Each structure stands twice: as structure tokens, then as C-alpha cells.
SEROLUM-148533 format. One record per residue (C-alpha): x, y, z. Coordinates in pm, 1 decimal. Each point is the difference from the previous one (the first is absolute). Last residue first. Layout:
# SEROLUM-148533
SITE         X         Y         Z
SITE         X         Y         Z
...
END
This chain:
# SEROLUM-148533
SITE         X         Y         Z
SITE    4058.3   -2745.3   -2271.3
SITE     133.8    -328.8     128.6
SITE    -218.9    -169.1     256.3
SITE      34.6     -69.5     374.1
SITE     -57.2     370.7      78.6
SITE    -373.8     -46.7     -46.4
SITE      -8.2    -256.4     279.6
SITE     -62.5    -375.8      -2.6
SITE     -53.8    -198.8     316.0
SITE     169.9    -339.5      13.2
SITE    -251.7    -285.7       3.3
SITE     233.1    -230.2    -199.2
SITE     358.3     135.1      -8.1
SITE     112.0     308.1    -188.3
SITE     333.0     101.2    -155.8
SITE      55.9     365.3     -79.3
SITE     -41.7     263.8    -278.2
SITE    -287.2    -177.4    -174.3
SITE    -102.3      95.8    -355.4
SITE    -368.0      90.1     -62.5
SITE    -206.9    -193.8    -254.8
SITE    -296.9     -53.8     232.5
SITE      15.2     263.3     273.8
SITE    -275.1     221.7    -144.6
SITE    -243.1    -291.4     -16.7
SITE      28.7     -59.5     377.1
SITE     -51.6     368.7      88.0
SITE    -333.6     -55.2     181.8
SITE     185.0    -239.3     231.3
SITE     154.5     296.3     184.9
SITE     379.0      -8.7      -0.1
SITE     137.8     -75.5     345.1
SITE    -165.4      -6.8     339.3
SITE     158.1    -113.9     324.7
SITE    -134.5    -251.5      57.5
SITE    -171.4    -180.5    -281.5
SITE    -339.0    -127.0    -117.0
SITE      65.7    -174.3    -330.0
SITE       0.8      44.5    -379.0
SITE     245.3    -222.6    -188.8
SITE     273.3      68.8    -251.3
SITE     231.9    -193.2    -229.8
SITE    -286.1    -186.1    -169.6
SITE     -50.2     258.5    -272.3
SITE     334.0     160.0     -85.9
SITE     262.7     213.0     171.4
SITE     325.4      44.9    -194.7
SITE     294.9    -129.2     199.3
SITE     295.5     232.2      50.5
SITE      43.5    -103.1     364.6
SITE    -145.6    -340.5      69.6
SITE    -344.7    -135.1      94.7
SITE     -81.8    -283.8     236.5
SITE    -370.6     -70.0      -6.6
SITE    -339.2     174.1      33.5
SITE     160.9     337.5      74.5
SITE    -231.5     236.8     187.3
SITE    -257.3     265.5    -102.8
SITE    -230.1     160.8     257.2
SITE    -343.7     -68.4     147.1
SITE    -160.8     196.4     286.3
SITE    -132.8    -214.0     284.5
SITE     160.0     115.7     326.0
SITE     164.4     327.2    -104.1
SITE    -302.3      80.6    -212.7
SITE    -232.1     -71.1     293.9
SITE     202.9     228.2     228.5
SITE       6.6     265.8    -276.6
SITE    -376.8       6.5     -56.2
SITE     -66.7     267.2     266.7
SITE     231.4     237.0    -186.5
SITE    -218.6     -43.5    -309.0
SITE     163.9    -156.8    -302.8
SITE    -118.7     243.8    -261.9
SITE    -309.9      68.5    -208.9
SITE     -75.5     372.4     -39.9
SITE    -347.7     152.2     -28.8
SITE       0.6     142.5     354.8
SITE    -145.9     -97.2     336.9
SITE    -356.2    -130.0      -0.8
SITE      62.8    -158.8     341.1
SITE      37.4     338.7     168.1
SITE    -327.8     119.0    -150.0
SITE    -179.9    -318.0     102.6
SITE     108.6      28.7     363.2
SITE     -97.6     368.7      16.7
SITE    -332.6     -85.9    -161.5
SITE     -63.7    -265.6     262.9
SITE      63.1     243.6     285.9
SITE    -210.1     276.6    -152.1
SITE    -294.2    -228.7     -76.3
SITE      18.2    -154.0     348.6
SITE      -9.8     346.1     157.5
SITE    -303.7      98.0    -204.5
SITE    -169.1    -324.4      98.2
SITE      67.1      63.5     370.0
SITE    -135.5     353.7     -34.4
SITE    -322.3    -113.6    -170.3
SITE       4.7      49.9    -373.5
SITE    -265.1     191.2    -189.6
SITE    -223.2    -141.8    -274.5
SITE    -304.3     -26.6     225.9
SITE      75.9     328.5     173.9
SITE      -9.6     219.1    -311.2
SITE    -379.2      -2.3     -40.7
SITE     -66.9     159.6     337.5
SITE    -158.4    -106.5     328.1
SITE     216.9    -226.3     211.8
SITE       3.1    -376.3     -57.6
SITE     360.5       3.4    -124.0
SITE     123.0     116.8     341.5
SITE     316.8     193.2      81.8
SITE      60.0      93.3    -361.9
SITE     286.5      47.5    -244.9
SITE     -32.2      73.8    -370.5
SITE     289.1    -110.6    -222.0
SITE     266.5     189.6    -189.5
SITE     311.1    -174.0    -129.5
SITE     275.1     214.0    -152.1
SITE     288.3    -174.4    -174.4
SITE    -212.2    -212.0    -232.6
SITE     240.9    -214.9    -202.4
SITE    -178.9    -320.0     -92.0
SITE     105.2    -162.7     328.8
SITE    -139.6     301.4     185.4
SITE    -335.3     -52.5    -169.7
SITE      13.3    -365.8     107.7
SITE      17.3     115.4     362.9
SITE    -306.2     216.6     -62.4
SITE    -182.8    -294.1    -156.0
SITE      69.4    -223.8     299.8
SITE    -118.8     244.1     268.0
SITE    -370.2     -68.6      44.4
SITE    -314.9     126.5    -171.7
SITE      65.0     238.1    -286.9
SITE       7.3     377.8      12.4
SITE     361.6      53.9    -100.9
SITE     204.9     307.2     -82.2
SITE     308.6    -112.6    -190.1
SITE     325.8     172.1     -84.4
SITE     209.6     124.0    -290.7
SITE     297.8     232.9      38.9
SITE      74.2     223.3    -296.6
SITE     255.5      -5.1    -284.9
SITE    -113.6    -318.6    -173.1
SITE    -354.8     123.0     -70.5
SITE    -106.0    -228.5    -286.1
SITE     178.3    -318.3     109.8
SITE     -51.7      51.2     372.4
SITE    -365.6      86.4     -61.1
SITE     -64.8    -315.5    -201.4
SITE     182.0    -207.5     263.8
SITE    -224.9     145.8     268.5
SITE    -297.3     -65.1    -229.2
SITE      97.9    -363.5      47.4
SITE    -185.6      20.6     329.9
SITE    -328.2     -37.1    -185.4
SITE    -232.8      52.9     298.7
SITE    -329.7     -74.3    -175.8
SITE      14.3    -381.5      22.2
SITE      73.1      21.1     372.0
SITE    -323.0     188.6      69.9
SITE      74.1     337.5     163.2
SITE    -159.8      64.3     337.9
SITE     -94.2     281.0     -29.2
SITE      50.5      92.2    -364.2
SITE     239.5     269.1    -115.9
SITE     273.8    -203.3    -167.3
SITE     342.3     149.6      62.7
SITE     346.2      12.2    -156.1
SITE     184.7     271.6     184.7
SITE     193.6     259.9    -195.3
SITE     289.9     195.0     149.3
SITE     110.5     362.8      -9.0
SITE     324.0     192.3      30.1
SITE      62.2     108.8    -360.1
SITE    -241.9     283.0     -70.7
SITE     125.8     230.4    -272.9
SITE    -342.7     111.2    -116.0
SITE      23.4    -206.0    -317.2
SITE     101.2    -298.1     212.3
SITE    -302.7      19.0     225.1
SITE    -241.7      46.0    -289.9
SITE     159.0    -288.6    -193.5
SITE     -33.0    -234.5     297.1
SITE    -364.7      97.4      47.5
SITE     -64.5     -58.7    -371.1
SITE     164.0    -342.0      18.1
SITE    -237.0     -84.7     284.8
SITE    -293.1     116.2    -212.3
SITE      99.3    -232.8    -284.2
SITE      38.8    -284.5     249.1
SITE    -362.7      19.3     100.5
SITE     -75.7     173.2     332.2
SITE    -234.3    -126.3     274.0
SITE     298.0     -52.4     233.6
SITE     321.0     187.6     -78.2
SITE     134.3     105.0     339.5
SITE     244.7     290.4      -5.0
SITE     272.6      50.0     260.5
SITE     149.8     348.1     -19.7
SITE     330.9     120.1     143.4
SITE      58.2     365.2      94.4
SITE      56.3     296.0    -232.2
SITE    -368.0      36.9     -95.4
SITE     -24.5     124.9    -359.9
SITE    -142.2    -329.7    -128.2
SITE    -254.9      -1.0     281.4
SITE    -170.0     312.6    -131.4
SITE     -19.6    -155.2    -344.9
SITE    -127.1    -325.0     151.8
SITE    -277.2     183.8     182.5
SITE    -127.6     161.6    -320.7
SITE      50.7    -322.6    -196.8
SITE    -220.4    -199.5     235.9
SITE      27.2    -338.6    -175.1
SITE     207.6    -154.5     280.2
SITE    -232.4     172.1     244.8
SITE    -211.8    -296.6     107.7
SITE     311.9    -217.3     -10.0
SITE     149.9     197.0     286.2
SITE     267.3     267.1     -31.2
SITE     227.1     -41.6     299.7
SITE     214.7     281.8     133.7
SITE     348.6     -60.4     134.6
SITE     196.2      82.0     315.7
SITE    -287.6     213.5     137.6
SITE      92.1     365.5      20.9
SITE    -300.5     155.0     178.6
SITE     -37.1     247.3    -286.6
SITE      28.8    -266.1    -272.1
SITE    -276.2    -194.2     170.5
SITE    -217.5     311.8       1.0
SITE      82.7      72.3    -365.8
SITE    -111.5    -349.4     -96.6
SITE    -316.3      41.6     206.5
SITE     -85.1     311.4    -197.9
SITE      64.3    -184.0    -326.8
SITE    -223.9    -296.2      77.6
SITE      17.9    -349.2     154.1
SITE     355.5      35.6     125.8
SITE     105.9    -338.5     135.4
SITE     178.0      13.6     331.3
SITE     334.2     -15.5     177.4
SITE     163.4     -89.5     330.0
SITE     337.9    -171.1      38.1
SITE      54.4    -209.1     312.7
SITE     208.8     103.7     296.8
SITE    -273.4     -41.7     262.7
SITE      40.8     364.5     101.7
SITE     -10.8      95.5    -369.1
SITE    -323.8    -197.6     -38.0
SITE    -152.1     196.2     288.8
SITE     108.9     331.2    -148.3
SITE    -164.3     -87.4    -332.9
SITE    -310.6    -117.0     183.4
SITE     -26.4     332.7     182.5
SITE      61.2     186.8    -324.3
SITE    -281.4    -192.7    -163.9
SITE    -224.1      77.1     297.1
SITE      65.8     370.7     -50.9
SITE     -78.9     -26.6    -371.7
SITE    -331.6    -163.7      95.6
SITE     -44.6    -374.4     -41.6
SITE    -257.9    -125.4    -248.6
SITE    -204.4    -308.9      87.3
SITE    -306.6     182.4     130.9
SITE      12.1     245.1    -291.0
SITE      -3.7    -291.1    -244.4
SITE    -321.2    -143.3     146.4
SITE    -164.3     340.0      32.3
SITE      77.6      67.0    -366.3
SITE    -131.0    -339.1    -107.4
SITE    -326.4      81.1     171.4
SITE    -160.2    -151.6     310.1
SITE     332.9     -45.4     175.6
SITE     268.6    -251.1      99.5
SITE     -94.7    -244.3    -275.1
SITE     158.9    -342.8     -41.5
SITE    -333.8    -183.6      13.7
SITE     -94.0     222.6    -293.8
SITE    -280.6     256.1      40.2
SITE     171.9     291.6    -168.4
SITE    -244.3     263.4    -123.6
SITE     163.9     228.8    -260.1
SITE      79.9     348.3     129.0
SITE     374.5     -39.5     -50.8
SITE     -57.3     -98.2    -364.0
SITE    -215.8     306.3     -58.0
SITE     263.9     221.1     155.1
SITE     256.1    -133.7    -246.1
SITE     281.1    -201.0     151.4
SITE     379.5      40.3      30.3
SITE      24.5     373.8      53.8
SITE    -302.5      24.2     231.8
SITE     130.5    -294.5     201.8
SITE     353.9     128.3      51.1
SITE     166.6    -335.8      40.0
SITE     308.9    -142.3     165.5
SITE      52.6    -375.7      13.7
SITE     229.5    -181.9     243.5
SITE     332.0    -177.1     -38.9
SITE     227.3    -167.8     249.0
SITE     361.3     -56.3    -101.7
SITE     290.6    -240.7      23.0
SITE    -202.9    -291.8     133.4
SITE     178.5    -223.4     251.8
SITE    -310.4    -156.1     150.1
SITE      51.7     182.1     331.2
SITE      -4.0     333.9    -183.7
SITE    -320.6     -89.8    -181.4
SITE    -155.5    -102.4     331.6
SITE      82.2     330.9     167.2
SITE    -126.1     198.2    -299.9
SITE    -321.5    -205.0      13.4
SITE     -37.1      88.0     368.6
SITE      45.7     365.9     -88.4
SITE    -277.4     -19.3    -258.8
SITE    -221.7    -176.9     253.7
SITE      59.6     293.7     233.6
SITE     -76.2     246.5    -279.8
SITE    -342.7    -153.8     -52.7
SITE    -161.9      52.2    -341.9
SITE     -32.0    -376.0     -46.5
SITE     381.8     -29.8      -5.2
SITE     -28.2    -224.2    -306.5
SITE     -21.5     322.2    -200.4
SITE     329.1     -36.1    -181.8
SITE     221.9    -194.7     235.7
SITE     221.0    -109.6    -288.2
SITE     310.7    -159.2     149.4
SITE     265.5      83.1    -257.9
SITE     289.6    -244.0     -28.8
SITE     322.4      90.3    -184.0
SITE     171.5    -311.1    -137.4
SITE     360.0     -26.2     118.4
SITE     271.2     156.4    -215.3
SITE     203.8     -80.6    -309.3
SITE    -301.5     -19.1    -229.1
SITE    -134.3     338.6     107.2
SITE    -122.5     215.1     285.6
SITE     242.6     216.5     194.0
SITE    -118.7      95.3     345.7
SITE     106.5     311.8     193.2
SITE    -310.1     198.5    -100.8
SITE    -119.9    -170.1    -316.3
SITE     268.7     -45.5    -266.3
SITE    -101.6    -181.7    -316.7
SITE     218.3    -239.1    -195.6
SITE      40.8    -120.8    -355.2
SITE     240.1    -294.6     -64.4
SITE     377.0      44.0     -16.0
SITE      23.7    -117.5     359.2
SITE    -127.1    -339.9    -105.4
SITE     323.6    -105.7    -164.2
SITE     186.1     128.2     305.2
SITE    -138.4    -286.5     201.3
SITE    -259.7     -83.7     259.5
SITE     138.8    -224.5     274.4
SITE      75.7     309.8     208.8
SITE    -362.7      34.3     108.1
END
């Protein structure tokens, strides 16, 4: 994306594997598989395939040690939801949880497909597991953005962190930032997120991205979306999100609360393609004659010419000059006022082009 300029290269960046994320680089897309695999490793692999075809940079799962994340009483609660995979909540979550061996199998599969593989750590033990298998970054989900114990562990992790901030007021987000900085953590990013599935448009508040960029100017800001469709996520990129995370599914009618706000593969691909177009078109905050405008300038651009016969030594006054389309080009018409009062160094006929060197200094 060579169109992006040096002005942007001074902005914050985050390195994940061989990718650099920041203003000067393409948006980094995370295809959140989460638990949309239905507990089936073959569906998980199919989702990896589709994410790769879409152009996503990374696939992301969730890693949980159930007894560390939930109390025993919570796991024993009856779970009769239409989304349930078991009689109790514990049975339901156990059904959807891949074993460490299956995680390694999926990691190898993603490597074969040449797409990055990572996961959210839902507890401290899971964080250490993900650190052990050397994922390119570890995600801290919104549900743990207030988990100070986990965040302290994460702050000493040498690799990159991506932290979602759903369900957290701004004061808590500032506290997370302070904790990271006080522990010397520099390579982390915040994702604006609203943890409702799907998120009503009026609750999304994309301008939080601008709030984060203003208050945390030295870290990359992104967006984790749960809305219907792709338009809001593209708008997030316009506002400066450099990481976009969206759920991906093979079928929105499948069992599970995440499916209805997930994108089908073709939608995910469209989001990526349109975001790439938008990011290129955003360019840089500098107004110039674009290279593509030069043919039009050469055809229609206005310059200064003599309106009548003028003689050497004459002082230019109103009425001596006209603005016309010329070929070749002389003094740009914007400098008309600057020429008034200048002394000519040569004779001019009507319609003669005027150049800077035609005047006494």
C-alpha cells in the first residue's frame, strides 16, 4: 500500500508475526471463529479454509480452563437454552471446548494454510497454555478486561496483546492502560467493542475509536464488532481502527448465540475488499495536485496572460492581465494579485504567456 505516506509512519504500530499494524499499513483482519465450530474440529478446519479464502490475516479461537473460569456451582446450573449442547452449563461448555491436542492440530492446520492462528485466553492457565504454544499474539476478551489478576500476568508477557474493551466504562479502560504501562508493556492494542449479540446500531458508538486514539496515542486502536452486516466495520476503519475483528460462520442458523451476528465467508471477503479500497482512498492529510489530476490540469488549468500589448519597463496594473487556459503553462492564476505592480523585463503581445522571469526582481 505504497500510497500511504511518511506522515503516517510516525503513528503507533504493533508487530504481529511478520505483519506490522498501524496507520501506514493495511488493516489487520481477525476472523473470530470462537465457538462457531460447534465443537467439531472438522468444521473448525473448514472455517480456517474459508477465512484464508476471504483474505483474513488471522483466525482466532477461544481457550478456556472451565474450572478456572467458572465456579463449580455455575457449571452445575441447568442449561435448557435452544443453544445448549448439554444439560448443564458445564456440559455445554465442555462440548464446545477443544483439548490442548486439538488446539495444536488446528494450529498446525492453520500454518499449512498460511494464516495466523491465535486465541482468547479466558483464564490465567489458558493464557500460559497459549504462551507455551507460541501464538503470535494473545487476545484478552471483553469478559476479562476487568480481570486485574489476568491482566497483570498478561502485562509481563513479551508477545503482543490485543485487548477488547466491551462492558467496560472509560475509567476502567484508562486503568487497564495505566496497568500495562506501569508494568512496562508497550506492544498491546485496544479494541473498541460492545458486547451485545447483535449490537443495536445506536449502542455501537464508533466515535469511541476517536476517544481512544486521543487518550492512548501511542498504541494501535481497533474494533471488534458484533453488529449485523459489514458497513459499520468499514466505517470503523475510516475512523482509524487498524484491527478489525468479526465473527465468521458457515451458517447463521446454526446453534449458538454468536452465529446471528457473524459474517458468512462471502460477506467477510466483501468487508475486507471494501475496507482495503476505503483505506487507500483515505490517503493522507495533505492537499496537493494529485498525479492523476495532471492531465486535467494540463487541459483546463488557468494561467496568466497579457490582455493587450505591453512593453518592457511597464508597470503591470489592473486590466493588463487575463486568466486563460494555456499551453504550455505559465504563472498559475492564483498569483494574479502578486503580479500587479511588477515591472516587465520584455515586450508582450495579447495572449502571450507570462513567466516569473519576465519581471524585475
